N, C-alpha and C positions, 0 to 999 in steps of 0.2 A: 404905591407901586413896589417899594422895597419890601413891604410886609408880604405882599402877594408872591413875590419871587422867593422869599424865604420859606413861605408856606408850601410852595410847590416842591422845592428841593427837599425839605424835611419830610414831607408827606411821601415822596418817592422812596426815600431811604427807609421809612417805616414800613410801607406796604411791601416793597421788594424784600426787605429784611425779614419780615414775618413769614413770608412764603419760603424763604431760604431756611428759616428755623424749622419749618415743618419737614424739611428734608433731612433733619438730623439722624433719623434711624438708618439712613443709607450711608452715613459717613463712616468709613473704615480706612485706617492707614497702617499698613503692616510694618512701617518703619518707626512706629510709636510703641512705647512701653504700654502694654495692654491695649492693643490696636482696636478692639471693639468698644472700648469704654472711654479712654482718655481723649481721643480725637473728637468724639461726639460732644463731650462736655465742653472742651476748649472751644470748639466751633460754636456751640450755643452761647458761651460766655462772651465771645467776641461779637457775635451778631446782636446779642441783647444790649451790649454797651453802645453799639451803633444806633439801634432804634431808640433806646432810652435817651441818648444824647440829642437825637433829632427831635424827639417828643418834648424834651425839656426846653429846647430852644423855641419850639412851637408854642408851648404853654406860656413862655415869657412874652411872646409877641401877640398871641391871640387868646383871650379869656375862654373861648369856647372849647379849647383843648385841655383846660384845667380839670383835675379830678373832682368829683362830687363825693363827699364823705357818706359812707353807708355802713351798715353793720358788718358786712363781709370784709370790707377794707379794714375796719377796726379789728376784726378777728385775726386777719393776716398780720397786722401790725403787732398785735399781742403775741402771736405765735413766733414771729421773727424776734421780738424782744425776749421772749422766753428762751429761744435758741441762743441768743447772744449772751444772756446771763449764764446759761449752762456751759457755754464755751469759755467764758472768762473764769468761772469758778470750777470748771471741770478738771479732770485729772491731767489732761494734755491739751491746753488751749491752742497751741500751734497746729496740732494734728486735727483738732475739731474744726478749726477755721479752714485749713487747706485740704484736709482729707488725704487720700492716697490715690494713685493713678488707677488702681483696680476698681475704685468706687466713685470717687470725686463727687460726693454728695454732702460735703461739709457746709459750714455756715456761708462760705463764699458763694457756693452754688445757690443756696437758698436766698441769699440777698439778690442775686441776679434773677431768680424766679419771681421774686416779689416785684422787681423792676419791670420784668416782662409782663406781669399781670397789670401793673399800674399803667404801662404804655398802652396795652391793648384795650383795657376798660375805658380809658380816657380818649383814645383816638378813634376807634371804630364804633360809630354810633348807629349806623343804619343796618337793617336786616340783610340787605344785599351783600354787603361786605363780609358779614359773618357767614352767610350761606356759601359764598365763594371760598372762604377759608376752610369751612367744613368739607365742602365738596372736594377740594384739592387734597385734604388729609385723607378722605375716604378713598380717593383714587390711588394714592400712594399705598394705603393699606391693602387695597385690592391687588396691586402689583406684587406686594409681599406675599399675599395669600396664594396667588397664581403661581408664583415662584416656588413656594413651599409645596403646593400640590403637584407641581411638575417634578420636583426632586423626589417626592415620595413615590410618584408613579414610575419613575425611571430608576429608583433605588440608587441614586448617585451618592458616592462616598462623601462628597463635599458637605452634605447635610450633617453628617455625624461630626465633622470637624468643628462645626459651630454649635454643637449640642442642640441641634434642631432650631436654632435661633436666627439662621441666615445672617444678615448684616448686624443684627442686634446681639449675636453671640451667645444667646441663651433662650431656650424655648419659653421660659416663664416671662422674660422681658418682651418677647415677641407677642405672646398671648395677651398680655396686659395692653399693649399697643393696639391690638386688634379689638379688644373689648371696647375701648373708647370709640373706635371708628365704627363698630357695629351699631352702636346707639346713635352715632352721628348720621349714619346712613338712614336709619329709621326716621330720625327727625327730618332729614332732607326729603324723604319720601312724602311726609305729611305736610311739609311747609314749602316745598320748592316745586317749580313747574317742571323740573327735569325728573319726573317720577320714574320713568323707565330706567334711566341711568342710576338713580339712587337705589332702586330695587335690585338692579343687577349688582351694584356694589355690596348691598346687604347680603345677597346670596353667596357671592364669592368670599366675602369676609367670614360669613358664618361657617362655610365649609373649611376655610383656612384655619379658623379657630377650633373647629371640631377635630380636625386631623393633626393639630399641633399637640405637643406634649404638655401644654399648659392646662392641666386638668382643672385647677382651681379657677382660672379665668373662664373656662368654658362652662363649668357648672354654675358659677356665679352669674354668667351672662344668661344662661337658661332661667335661673331663678329671677333675674331682672326682667326678662321677657314675660314670664308667668305673672309677675307682680304688675307689669304694665297692663296685661289683659284684665286682671282682677280690678285694677283701678278704673279701667274703661267701663266695666260693669257697675262699679260703685257710683260713678258719676253719670251713668246712663239716665235718660229721661223716662225710660220704661221702668215702671215700678217693680215688675218681676225681676228684671235684670239687676235693678238697684239692690233689692233684698238679697238676691243670689250673690251679688258682689260683696256685700257686707259679710255674709256668712263665710264666703271663701277667704275674705281678707282676715277674719278672725282665725279661721282654721290655718291659713298660711302663716300668719304671725306666730301662732302657738306652736305650729310644727317646726318653724325655723328656730324658735327659742329652745324648744326641746332638743333639736339636733345640736345646737350650740352647747347646751349644758352637757349632753352626752359626749360630745367631742372632747370636752375638757377631761373626761375620765378615760384613760387608755384601756381600762378593763371592760368598758361597755362595748356593745355591738358596734356603735358608730366609731368609737375610739379604736377598736381592732381593725376596722376597715381603713381608718386613717393610717394606722401603723403599717398596713400592707402597702399603702401608697407612699408613705414618707419615712418609714422605719421608726423605731422607738426613740431615735435621737432627738426629734423635735420636742417630745415631752420632757426629756432630760434637760435640754437647753432652756425650756420654759421654766422648769424648776430652778435652774441657775439664775434665770432672769428675776424671779421673785426674790431670791436671796440678795441679788445685787440691788434691786429697788429698795429693799428694807434698809440697806446700809446707807444709801443716798436717796431719800424719798422725795425731796423737794424739787431740785433742779437736775438731779441725775449725775452721771459720770461725764457728761459732755457728748455732743454729737460725734459719731464715728468711733467712740471709745468702748463699744460693747465688748470687744475682745479682752479688755483689761479685767473686768470682773469675771468674764468667762474663764480666763486663765486662773484667776484667784480661786474660784469655786469649782474648778474642773473636776470631773469624775471619770476615772479610767474605764468605766463600762462602755464609753463611746467607742472603744476599740473593738468591741465585740461585734460579730457579724449581724446579729439582730438589731444592732444600733447603727448599722450602715458602715461601720469601720472608719468613720470620718471624724477625727478628733479636733478639727479646726473649724470654728465658727466665728465670724465677725458680725453676724446678724442673728437675731432670734427667729427670723422667718415668721414673724407675727407683728403687725404694726402696733398693737397694744403693748406687748412686752418690749419691743424695740424702743418705743417712745418712752415707756416708763423707765427703762434702764438709762437711756442716754439723756432724756429731758426731764425725768421725774414727773410728779403728779401735775405740776404746772404745764409741762410740755404736752402731756396727754390731754389735759382739759382744753388748752388753747387749740390743739389739733382737732379735737372733737367739735369744738365750737365752730370751726370752719364749715364742717358738714351741716351742722345745725342751722347756722345762719344762711348758708346757700339754699338749703331746703326751705327755710322760712320765707326767703325772698320769692322763690318760685310759687309757693302755695298762697302767700298773701297777695301776690300779683294776680294769681288766677282768680281768687275769690273777689278781688276788686275789679275783675273783668278787664284787666290790663293785658293779659296774655291768655292764650287758649289752653285747652286741656292738654294737647299733645306736647306743647313746649314745657309745661310744668311737670307732667308725668314722666316724659322720656328722660329728661335730665335728672329728675329725682331718682328714677330707677337706675340710671347710669351710675350715680354717686353711690347708691346702695350696693350695686354689683361690684364696683371698684373697691369699696371698703371691705366687703366680705372676702374677696379674693386676696386682699392684703393681709388676711389673717393667717395665710400660709406662705406668702412670698414677701418681697420687699421691692421698693421703687428704685429705678435708675432714671437717668436723665430723659429718656424717650417717653416714659410714662408721666414723669413730672411735667414735661412740657404740655402734654394734652390735658392733664389735670388742671394746671393753672390757666390754660386756654379756656377751658370750660368755666372755671371760676370767673374769669374776666367777662365772659359772655353773660353769665348770671348777674354779675355785679352791674353790668351795663343796664340790665332790666330795671334796676331800682332808680336810675337817673330820671328825674322828671323836670328839672330846671337847669338852666345854664348858669355858669358862674358869673358873678358880677364883673363888669369891665374894670381893667386896671387903669390907674391914673399916673403910672410911672412914665418917665421921659424916654424917648427913643434912644438917647445916649446911654442911659442906664441899662436899657435892654441890650444894646450892642455890647456894652462892657461885660454884662452878665454872660452873654453868649460866648464871648471870647474866653472868659474864665472857665466856662463849662467845657469848651473845646480843649483847653489846656489840661483840665482835669481828666477828660476822656483819654487824651494821648498818654497821660501818666498811667491811668488804670489799664488801658489796653496793653501797654508795654509790660506792666507789673503782673497782671492777672491772666493775660492771654498769650502774648508772645514768649515771655520767659518760661512759663510752664511747658509750652509746646516745644521750645528748643531743648529744655531739660529732658523731656520725655524722649525725644529723638536721640539725644546724646547717651541716654542709658543703654539703648540698643547697641550703640557703638562700643560702649564700655564693656558690654557683655560678650562681644565678639572675641574670638581667640587670636587677636592681633596685639602685639606688644610694642607699640610705638607710642610713647608719650601717654601711657595709661593714666598716670597720676595727674597729668595736666587735664585730661578729660574728666577725671573725678572732681577736681577742683572747680572746673567750669560748671559741672552739673549742680553742685551745691551752692555756687555763687549766683547762679541764675535764679533759682526759686527754692523755697523750703517745702514745696508741695511734695508730699510723700517721701520726705527724706529718710525716715526710719525704714520704710519698706525698701527703698532703693538700696540703702546700705546693707540691708538684710540679703538682698539678691546679689549684690556685689561681693559680699563676704562669702556667700555660698559658692559663688563662681570661683573665687580664689581657692577655697577649700578643695574644690574638685579639679583644680588645674595645677599640674606639677610645675608649670613655668611661672608661677606667681613670683613677682620680684619683692625684694626686701622693702623698697620704697612704697609699693602698693599696700603691703600688709601693715606697715607702720602708719601710713596715712589713714587707713580704715580703722585701725585700733584707736587712733587719736579721736576720730569722729565718733566711734561707738562709745568711747569712754564719756564723751560729753553728753550724748543722748542718754546713756545709762544713768548718769548722775542726775539729769533732769527728770527722768522717768523711771523711778525704781520699780514700777510694776509692769514694765514692758518686758515680758518673758523672753521673747525671741531676740531682742537686742542684747540681753545679758548672755544668752546661750551663744550667740554668734561671737560676742566679745571673748568669752571663755575659749571657744573653739579657735579663734584667731591667735590668742595667746599660745595655745597648744601648737598651732601650725608654725608660729614664729620660733617656738622652742625646738621643734623638729628640724627646722631648716637653718636657723642662724644662732640662736642663743638658748641653751637648754635651761637657763635660770628662769625663763618666762613660764616654765611649766608650773611653778608654784603660784604665779598669778592666775593661771588657768584653773588650778585646783581651788584657789580661794574664791574666785568669781563664781564658779559653778556650784561650789558647796553653799555659798550664800544664796544662790538662785534656788537650790533645792529646799532651803529653809524658808524662803519667801513663797515658793509654790510647792508645798510638800506633796500635793496630790497629782502633780503633772509629771509624767514619766520622761518627757523629752530632756529635761535638765539632768535627770539621773543617767540617761543613756550617754549624754555628752561627758558627764563626770566619769563614767566607767571607762570611756576611751582615754581620758587623761590618766586615770589610774593604771591602765594597761601600758600606756606610754612610759609612765614612771618605772 
């Protein structure tokens, strides 16, 4: 009776929690630092810890909820292990783990994504549960699509304020979210009794994706749909269709390979078209990525550390109009180069093995007649389309959630037998559950509540109100190390632009920046802000600090001789002298 009660409570938390997680794209909090990013990720982290804790207790009491080992689970474990090694031995381990509020895709988030995968693949066993999850996600995507189409039709200025991304904050992030749901709607149409609603969702999402500014996601989706049709012909029982399908598949694969090779050359026709869409900056950033990879080829610079080698190998041509005039990149905007730089060759291989193992499961199960053609081909084409579009963009939490949701569904397909019963005593199970709950409370406080409070306090610290500002600064950094370097960069810039900056504030931030600069000698903007604060302090309170400003910025120009930002700050100091 006790076990049944525990199972009901934990199952409720898991099911309700997963549906709430699917609402992540709609989470926005304007009182947070980076309101379109940080609240979503913190929301996901908190709910994931709740559902994982519930599943862990379930797995202790009931063997049927325990995970079954398969090749996809192994690949995800290896990928997470590779990320961990890259974090530990990377350039900035703390930043690799916590990331910054602008991205929040560090090791901490990837650990939670793995826990999300583990919970879903072990708990949801029947097709009905998965169909309901997919249908709910497709409905949410349809709402976003209708919202986007309405704004486009009425030409409302609000769309421009979110860069065409609605509640996701960026058109590329929105388009990737719609890409997944487009294929989920197709799957529901062929596998679900609600065919009319599924088809309606597909049409709405398709037009939403077509009119979004996420060109890479839309073109990849079209390519995925064409591939799905070709695979349908390949596996047709009609011999003529079968032969036509084989011919089209060979032509399609060859054409796609040719496009890929031509796209690597900016002087080719395909490369020139990409330049018109993306500017020449992407090719320059990819060249920098190759140099960075060669310097640290095995495990890379560490997750989230792309901007460090980017600053080291910076080229000033990025300021030119034909390069977009954008000199700051913290991503290569290409999943291959991004992973090579931050995770090295081991990171890239383990990442690719995830796609290979997921595709292998689908087709092995199909050829063994365990699943039908539509399930195997639709999810295979979805993974292909998702990978292709990631050659020009990058993931955020909303796309990661759907990616790991799909992986959990595919992993579930390989399960054929239940785990063997446990012989442990009820007392030991209760004791373990109590320990898990205590651990959950600690993690929830450390990884969810503290970063959330810190994020909200940053907004207060940036407001032009001067009551106990130093106390707010201290509380921010005592709460969580999440994004501390970026926060201090913004706080320092705020002081530099505000004539009412107090002596205590400047001294506090100088002390903080000195510590970070000593730990991270290749963090360009930390050193620049430190030099600028020395200059500000010299202007307002003690002119002897001007020599510290000159020394700091001169050293920065020597460390980053090709980056003009440090020279500009040094020029200001020289003029001040």
